[in-house]
C-alpha positions in Angstrom: 0.1 0.3 -0.4 1.4 3.7 -1.0 0.6 6.0 1.6 1.5 9.6 0.7 1.4 12.4 3.6 -0.7 15.3 2.3 -0.5 17.8 5.3 2.0 17.1 8.2 2.1 20.5 10.2 2.9 21.0 14.2 -0.2 19.1 15.8 -2.2 18.5 11.9 -1.4 15.5 10.1 -3.3 14.0 6.6 -2.9 10.7 4.8 -3.5 9.1 1.8 -3.7 5.5 2.0 -3.7 4.5 -1.3 -5.7 1.4 -2.4 -6.5 0.7 1.6 -9.6 -0.5 2.2 -12.1 2.1 3.8 -12.6 -0.2 7.3 -8.3 0.4 7.9 -9.2 4.4 7.6 -12.4 4.3 9.8 -11.1 1.6 12.3 -7.5 4.3 12.8 -9.9 6.9 12.9 -11.8 5.6 15.8 -9.0 4.3 17.8 -7.0 8.1 17.6 -10.6 9.8 18.8 -10.6 7.6 21.5 -7.2 9.6 22.3 -7.8 12.5 25.2 -5.4 14.2 23.6 -6.7 14.2 19.8 -8.9 16.9 18.8 -10.1 15.5 15.6 -9.6 12.0 13.4 -11.6 11.0 10.3 -11.0 9.4 7.6 -12.8 9.4 3.9 -13.6 8.2 0.7 -13.5 10.9 -2.2 -15.4 9.3 -4.5 -16.7 5.3 -4.6 -15.1 4.4 -7.5 -11.6 6.1 -6.5 -9.8 3.3 -4.1 -7.9 6.1 -1.7 -8.6 6.7 1.4 -7.9 9.9 3.2 -6.9 9.7 7.0 -7.0 13.1 9.1 -5.6 13.4 12.6 -5.6 16.8 14.5 -4.5 16.4 17.9 -4.3 19.0 20.9 -0.8 18.2 21.8 1.2 15.7 20.6 2.9 14.1 17.1 -0.1 13.4 15.7 2.2 11.1 13.2 3.3 9.3 16.7 -0.5 8.6 17.9 -1.1 6.8 14.3 1.9 4.8 14.7 1.1 3.7 17.8 -2.6 3.0 17.3 -0.9 0.9 13.9 0.7 -1.3 16.2 -2.6 -1.3 18.5 -4.0 -3.0 15.7 -1.5 -5.2 14.8 -1.6 -6.8 18.4 -5.3 -7.7 18.3 -5.6 -8.9 14.9 -2.7 -11.4 16.0 -4.5 -12.0 19.4 -7.6 -12.5 17.3 -5.5 -14.9 14.6 -4.3 -17.0 17.5 -7.5 -17.2 19.4 -9.7 -18.4 15.8 -6.6 -20.8 14.9 -7.2 -22.6 18.4 -11.3 -22.9 18.1 -11.1 -23.5 14.4 -9.0 -26.8 14.8 
């Protein structure tokens, strides 16, 4: 997946998530919104026939890029845990 940084200012980050499914953008925005230092987080699809998702994050304080990386690690861990549990019950 190609990721482009569209805007990277002090407390604002806007990314384009290439050909990612919109669910990744929505999940990231949801997890970011739950953080107390995040003022705004959202994802949007510009057009249903164009497969690029935009993620926007604005923080009250802190580095939005660092928060995105933390949330990606959290998602990765959750998916890994789910996979392990699913493999156990699917035997």
